[in-house]
C-alpha positions, 0 to 999 in steps of 0.5 A, spaced: 634 429 939 633 425 933 636 430 928 639 437 927 638 441 921 642 447 920 641 451 927 635 447 929 635 441 933 629 436 932 626 433 939 622 427 940 619 424 946 618 416 946 611 414 946 609 421 943 607 423 936 609 430 937 616 433 935 619 439 937 624 444 933 628 447 938 633 453 935 640 452 937 642 459 938 646 462 944 640 466 946 632 465 944 627 470 944 623 470 950 616 469 946 620 463 943 622 460 949 615 460 952 612 457 946 617 451 946 616 450 954 608 450 952 609 446 946 613 441 951 607 440 956 612 443 961 610 449 966 615 455 966 617 452 973 618 445 971 622 448 966 626 452 970 627 446 975 629 441 970 634 447 967 637 447 974 640 440 974 
């Protein structure tokens, strides 16, 4: 996380030009979550595996 503005965290992966804006809410809408996973380059299964750590 490089910064946070309001309720959104801005994430950057070193070596990449893209940034990802993630809402910092208790619940995120299903479509928003799927879009964030897709934009991050992960699969849903990969995300679940990382989230379970």
